[in-house]
C-alpha positions as CSV (number, residue, x, y, z in Angstrom):
1,X,0.0,0.0,0.0
2,X,1.4,3.4,-0.9
3,X,0.9,5.6,2.1
4,X,1.6,8.8,0.3
5,X,-1.0,8.2,-2.3
6,X,-3.5,7.4,0.4
7,X,-2.6,10.7,2.1
8,X,-3.1,12.5,-1.2
9,X,-6.6,11.0,-1.7
10,X,-7.6,11.7,1.9
11,X,-6.4,15.3,1.8
12,X,-6.6,16.6,-1.8
13,X,-6.4,20.3,-0.7
14,X,-3.9,20.0,2.0
15,X,-0.2,20.7,1.6
16,X,2.0,17.6,1.7
17,X,3.3,16.4,5.0
18,X,6.9,17.3,5.9
19,X,9.7,14.9,5.3
20,X,10.1,14.6,9.1
21,X,6.5,13.5,9.5
22,X,6.7,11.0,6.6
23,X,10.0,9.5,7.9
24,X,8.5,9.0,11.4
25,X,5.5,7.2,9.9
26,X,7.7,4.9,7.8
27,X,9.9,4.1,10.9
28,X,6.8,3.2,12.9
29,X,5.6,1.0,10.1
30,X,8.9,-0.8,9.7
31,X,9.1,-1.4,13.5
32,X,5.6,-2.9,13.4
33,X,6.5,-5.2,10.6
34,X,9.7,-6.4,12.4
35,X,7.7,-7.2,15.6
36,X,7.6,-11.0,16.2
37,X,4.3,-12.9,16.1
38,X,3.3,-14.7,19.3
39,X,2.3,-18.4,18.7
40,X,-1.2,-19.4,19.4
41,X,-3.8,-22.0,18.8
42,X,-4.2,-21.1,15.1
43,X,-2.2,-23.1,12.4
44,X,0.6,-21.6,10.4
45,X,-1.8,-20.5,7.7
46,X,-3.9,-18.8,10.3
47,X,-0.9,-17.1,11.8
48,X,0.3,-15.9,8.4
49,X,-3.2,-14.6,7.6
50,X,-3.4,-13.0,11.0
51,X,0.0,-11.4,10.5
52,X,-1.0,-10.0,7.1
53,X,-4.2,-8.5,8.6
54,X,-2.2,-7.1,11.5
55,X,0.4,-5.6,9.3
56,X,-2.2,-4.1,7.0
57,X,-4.2,-2.8,10.0
58,X,-1.0,-1.3,11.4
59,X,-0.2,0.3,8.1
60,X,-3.6,1.8,7.9
61,X,-3.4,3.0,11.5
62,X,0.0,4.6,11.0
63,X,-1.2,6.3,7.8
64,X,-4.4,7.5,9.4
65,X,-2.3,8.8,12.3
66,X,-0.4,10.9,9.8
67,X,-3.7,11.9,8.1
68,X,-5.0,13.0,11.5
69,X,-1.8,14.9,12.4
70,X,-1.8,16.7,9.1
71,X,-5.5,17.4,9.2
72,X,-5.1,18.9,12.7
73,X,-2.2,21.0,11.5
74,X,-4.0,22.4,8.4
75,X,-7.8,22.3,9.1
76,X,-8.0,24.1,12.5
77,X,-8.8,27.8,12.1
78,X,-6.2,30.2,13.4
79,X,-8.5,31.6,16.1
80,X,-10.0,29.0,18.5
81,X,-12.4,30.2,21.2
82,X,-11.4,28.5,24.5
83,X,-13.6,28.5,27.6
84,X,-12.8,31.3,30.0
85,X,-10.2,30.5,32.6
86,X,-10.6,31.5,36.2
87,X,-12.3,34.7,37.1
88,X,-12.4,35.7,33.4
89,X,-15.8,34.0,33.3
90,X,-17.1,36.8,35.6
91,X,-15.6,39.4,33.3
92,X,-17.3,37.9,30.3
93,X,-20.5,37.6,32.2
94,X,-20.3,41.3,33.1
95,X,-19.9,42.2,29.4
96,X,-23.1,40.3,28.6
97,X,-25.0,41.7,31.6
98,X,-24.0,45.3,30.8
99,X,-26.0,45.0,27.5
100,X,-29.2,44.0,29.2
101,X,-32.1,46.6,29.3
102,X,-33.2,48.1,32.6
103,X,-36.0,46.2,34.3
104,X,-39.4,47.7,34.7
105,X,-42.2,47.0,37.2
106,X,-44.1,48.3,40.2
107,X,-42.8,45.7,42.6
108,X,-39.6,43.7,43.0
109,X,-40.5,40.2,44.0
110,X,-38.0,37.9,45.8
111,X,-39.4,34.4,46.3
112,X,-36.7,32.5,48.3
113,X,-36.7,28.8,49.1
114,X,-34.8,27.7,52.2
115,X,-34.1,24.0,51.9
116,X,-32.0,21.5,54.0
117,X,-31.5,17.8,54.5
118,X,-32.1,16.2,57.9
119,X,-31.0,12.7,58.8
120,X,-33.8,10.8,60.7
121,X,-34.7,7.4,62.0
122,X,-38.0,5.6,62.4
123,X,-39.2,1.9,62.6
124,X,-35.7,0.6,62.3
125,X,-35.0,2.6,59.1
126,X,-32.6,5.5,58.7
127,X,-33.1,8.0,55.9
128,X,-33.1,11.7,54.9
129,X,-35.9,14.2,54.8
130,X,-35.9,17.5,53.0
131,X,-37.2,20.5,54.9
132,X,-38.4,23.4,52.7
133,X,-39.7,26.8,53.6
134,X,-40.5,29.8,51.4
135,X,-40.4,33.5,51.9
136,X,-42.1,35.8,49.3
137,X,-41.1,39.4,49.5
138,X,-42.8,42.2,47.5
139,X,-40.8,45.4,47.6
140,X,-42.6,48.4,46.0
141,X,-40.9,50.9,43.7
142,X,-43.2,53.6,45.3
143,X,-42.2,53.8,49.0
144,X,-45.8,54.7,49.8
145,X,-47.0,51.3,48.8
146,X,-47.0,48.5,51.3
147,X,-44.2,46.0,51.6
148,X,-45.5,42.5,51.9
149,X,-43.6,39.5,53.1
150,X,-45.1,36.0,53.3
151,X,-43.5,33.0,55.0
152,X,-44.7,29.4,55.0
153,X,-43.5,25.9,55.6
154,X,-43.6,24.2,52.2
155,X,-43.0,20.6,53.3
156,X,-40.9,18.1,55.3
157,X,-40.8,14.9,53.3
158,X,-38.4,12.1,52.2
159,X,-35.6,13.6,50.1
160,X,-35.3,11.0,47.4
161,X,-37.1,8.0,46.0
162,X,-34.8,5.7,48.0
163,X,-35.6,7.7,51.2
164,X,-39.3,7.4,50.4
165,X,-39.0,3.6,50.1
166,X,-37.2,3.5,53.5
167,X,-39.9,5.8,55.0
168,X,-42.7,3.5,53.7
169,X,-40.8,0.4,55.0
170,X,-40.9,2.1,58.4
171,X,-44.7,2.3,58.2
172,X,-45.0,5.9,56.7
173,X,-44.7,7.6,60.1
174,X,-45.8,11.2,60.6
175,X,-43.2,11.8,63.3
176,X,-39.6,10.7,63.0
177,X,-36.5,11.0,65.2
178,X,-33.7,13.2,64.2
179,X,-30.4,11.2,64.2
180,X,-28.0,12.3,66.9
181,X,-24.4,12.4,65.6
182,X,-21.3,12.4,67.7
183,X,-20.5,15.9,68.9
184,X,-23.9,17.3,67.9
185,X,-26.0,19.5,70.2
186,X,-28.9,17.9,72.2
187,X,-31.4,20.2,70.5
188,X,-30.5,18.6,67.1
189,X,-31.9,15.3,68.3
190,X,-35.5,16.5,68.5
191,X,-38.4,14.8,66.8
192,X,-39.3,16.0,63.3
193,X,-42.9,16.3,62.1
194,X,-43.4,15.3,58.4
195,X,-45.7,17.6,56.4
196,X,-46.4,16.9,52.8
197,X,-48.4,20.1,52.1
198,X,-47.8,23.8,52.8
199,X,-48.5,24.9,56.4
200,X,-47.7,27.5,59.1
201,X,-48.3,30.6,56.8
202,X,-47.8,34.1,58.3
203,X,-47.4,37.4,56.6
204,X,-46.7,41.1,57.2
205,X,-48.0,44.1,55.2
206,X,-47.1,47.7,55.8
207,X,-45.4,50.7,54.3
208,X,-41.8,50.9,55.3
209,X,-40.9,54.4,56.7
210,X,-38.4,56.0,54.4
211,X,-38.5,53.0,52.0
212,X,-35.6,51.3,53.7
213,X,-35.0,47.8,52.4
214,X,-35.3,44.9,54.8
215,X,-32.0,43.5,53.5
216,X,-29.5,45.6,55.6
217,X,-26.4,43.5,54.9
218,X,-24.7,46.5,53.1
219,X,-26.5,49.2,55.2
220,X,-29.8,50.9,55.4
221,X,-30.5,51.3,51.7
222,X,-33.5,52.3,49.7
223,X,-34.5,51.5,46.1
224,X,-33.5,55.1,45.3
225,X,-30.0,54.4,46.8
226,X,-29.6,51.3,44.7
227,X,-30.8,53.2,41.5
228,X,-28.1,55.8,42.2
229,X,-25.2,53.3,42.3
230,X,-22.6,53.9,39.6
231,X,-22.2,51.4,36.7
232,X,-18.4,51.7,36.8
233,X,-16.4,49.2,38.9
234,X,-13.9,51.8,40.3
235,X,-16.6,54.3,41.1
236,X,-18.6,51.5,42.7
237,X,-15.6,50.6,44.8
238,X,-15.4,54.1,46.2
239,X,-19.2,54.2,46.9
240,X,-18.9,50.9,48.8
241,X,-16.1,52.4,50.8
242,X,-18.6,54.9,52.2
243,X,-20.8,52.1,53.3
244,X,-17.9,50.4,54.9
245,X,-17.0,53.5,56.9
246,X,-20.6,53.8,58.0
247,X,-20.7,50.4,59.7
248,X,-17.1,50.4,60.8
249,X,-18.2,51.4,64.3
250,X,-20.2,48.2,64.7
251,X,-17.5,46.0,63.0
252,X,-14.2,47.6,63.8
253,X,-12.1,44.6,62.9
254,X,-13.5,44.3,59.4
255,X,-11.1,45.5,56.7
256,X,-12.3,47.3,53.6
257,X,-11.0,44.3,51.5
258,X,-13.1,41.9,53.6
259,X,-16.1,44.2,53.2
260,X,-15.6,44.3,49.4
261,X,-16.2,40.5,49.2
262,X,-19.7,41.1,50.7
263,X,-20.5,43.3,47.7
264,X,-21.8,40.1,46.1
265,X,-25.0,40.9,48.0
266,X,-25.7,43.4,45.3
267,X,-26.3,40.5,42.9
268,X,-29.3,39.6,45.1
269,X,-30.7,43.2,45.2
270,X,-32.8,45.1,42.6
271,X,-30.0,47.0,40.9
272,X,-29.6,48.0,37.3
273,X,-27.8,45.6,34.9
274,X,-25.0,48.2,34.6
275,X,-24.5,48.1,38.4
276,X,-24.6,44.3,38.4
277,X,-22.0,44.2,35.7
278,X,-19.8,46.6,37.7
279,X,-20.2,44.4,40.7
280,X,-19.1,41.3,38.8
281,X,-16.0,43.2,37.5
282,X,-15.2,44.3,41.0
283,X,-15.6,40.8,42.5
284,X,-13.6,39.3,39.6
285,X,-10.5,41.3,40.8
286,X,-10.6,40.2,44.4
287,X,-8.2,37.5,45.6
288,X,-11.0,35.8,47.6
289,X,-13.1,35.2,44.5
290,X,-12.9,31.8,42.8
291,X,-14.9,30.6,39.9
292,X,-15.4,26.8,39.9
293,X,-17.1,26.5,36.6
294,X,-20.6,25.3,35.4
295,X,-23.0,23.6,37.7
296,X,-26.6,22.6,37.8
297,X,-28.3,24.3,40.8
298,X,-30.7,22.5,43.2
299,X,-33.7,23.5,41.1
300,X,-32.1,22.0,37.9
301,X,-31.0,25.3,36.3
302,X,-27.6,25.7,34.7
303,X,-25.4,28.2,36.5
304,X,-21.9,29.4,37.3
305,X,-20.5,28.3,40.6
306,X,-18.4,30.9,42.4
307,X,-17.2,31.5,45.9
308,X,-16.5,35.0,47.3
309,X,-15.2,34.2,50.8
310,X,-13.6,31.2,52.6
311,X,-15.8,28.3,51.6
312,X,-15.1,25.2,53.5
313,X,-16.5,23.8,56.7
314,X,-18.0,20.8,58.5
315,X,-21.4,19.6,59.6
316,X,-22.3,17.3,62.5
317,X,-25.7,16.6,61.0
318,X,-24.4,13.6,59.1
319,X,-21.8,10.9,59.6
320,X,-21.6,8.0,62.0
321,X,-18.3,8.8,63.8
322,X,-17.2,12.3,62.8
323,X,-18.2,15.5,61.2
324,X,-18.6,15.6,57.4
325,X,-16.7,18.1,55.3
326,X,-18.8,20.4,53.1
327,X,-18.1,23.4,50.9
328,X,-20.2,26.5,50.5
329,X,-20.8,28.3,47.2
330,X,-23.0,30.7,45.3
331,X,-24.6,29.9,41.9
332,X,-25.1,32.7,39.4
333,X,-27.4,32.9,36.4
334,X,-25.2,32.8,33.3
335,X,-27.5,35.2,31.4
336,X,-28.3,37.9,34.0
337,X,-25.6,37.7,36.6
338,X,-28.3,37.4,39.3
339,X,-28.1,34.9,42.1
340,X,-29.8,31.5,41.5
341,X,-28.8,30.0,44.8
342,X,-26.8,31.3,47.7
343,X,-25.4,29.8,50.9
344,X,-25.2,26.5,49.1
345,X,-23.6,23.7,51.2
346,X,-22.4,20.8,49.2
347,X,-21.1,17.6,50.7
348,X,-17.3,17.4,50.1
349,X,-17.2,13.7,51.0
350,X,-19.4,10.6,51.2
351,X,-20.7,9.0,54.3
352,X,-23.6,6.8,55.3
353,X,-26.8,8.1,53.6
354,X,-24.9,11.0,52.0
355,X,-23.1,11.0,48.6
356,X,-20.3,13.4,47.8
357,X,-21.7,16.4,45.8
358,X,-25.2,16.3,47.4
359,X,-26.8,19.7,48.1
360,X,-27.2,19.7,51.9
361,X,-28.5,23.2,52.6
362,X,-29.3,26.1,50.2
363,X,-31.3,29.3,49.6
364,X,-32.7,29.3,46.0
365,X,-34.5,32.0,44.2
366,X,-37.7,30.7,42.6
367,X,-38.0,31.4,38.8
368,X,-40.6,34.1,39.2
369,X,-38.1,36.4,40.9
370,X,-37.6,39.9,39.5
371,X,-39.5,43.1,38.7
372,X,-43.2,42.6,38.0
373,X,-46.2,44.8,37.2
374,X,-48.4,42.6,39.4
375,X,-49.3,43.8,42.9
376,X,-49.3,41.5,45.9
377,X,-52.6,40.2,47.2
378,X,-53.2,39.4,50.8
379,X,-52.5,35.6,51.0
380,X,-55.5,33.5,51.9
381,X,-55.1,31.2,54.9
382,X,-52.2,33.2,56.3
383,X,-52.0,34.8,59.7
384,X,-51.2,38.4,59.8
385,X,-48.1,39.0,62.0
386,X,-46.9,42.1,63.7
387,X,-43.3,40.9,63.8
388,X,-40.9,41.5,60.8
389,X,-40.2,38.5,58.7
390,X,-36.7,37.7,57.4
């Protein structure tokens, strides 16, 4: 078989391979032909036939290796888009977010799911249940309109199909015993009531004096304050410095650099896309920020996993003889830069009843989050409370 003719037929438009490449191919072919044949059960004719097939296959393999090499050298375009490395993913996200239009609406709605796994025991079976609560916040653009917050227990039920089978094997009990792990607190061993339907609904509804937001992690801010934030990263940094100085009296040991990492809270607040983009650029430049890559969030949505502060820890809620390692992360929407899930605790190791990579605790924004022209209605079946809700 003439390897060079085969190359010519395979790549009619490609330049011929270099002499070095051809020589290496011929040497590999010659070495393969000199390789001794191991005796086997086949007769001599079979061996000869087998050797002929093997040599031909080797010849084809070597030639195709040359074809592949030359193809790779000639057919690849000069510019190849590689996935962003490290924090560059945040910079690219910021570029996309900056082009988004400003959101409109009378109310900013924040529906937040607070979910967590609990290890329980009943009827000789040990399994996990998922506890879920929900808080719906309606923040008006007009400070004269009422702020409404609604909180309810969504459910406490077996976490997976395997957990449900164990629960049914235990007799489908309504009350289960929380598992006490070594080193855990006595209060963590209380009984757990399973609820398959929403319950315990309370709400508040009143105008907030001055329009100050309930989220005070960055300070006592209003929607007007958020609307006035600059869309430039350096200008935003200096604005955040004024917030840091304001709360320095209550947190004297917190450095400005440490405070800057908390600017990620802006990604959870109703700021303009330009401000969100500036926040992403600011966070991308911090040494504490680490982008881990793509991830599917607890609600099945594709997101970007990123940490803004120290992100490892342990939990005594699982494990038979020791605490279980977990890591904490934030998951961002790859289109809008908003938060999909925050305070996400992921198991960093496996133990009894817990696989590595399992979401253990998290706060996830429901899909209907954002600005809306709808106005909140008083929820039916809810008790009006005079205490502020989270």
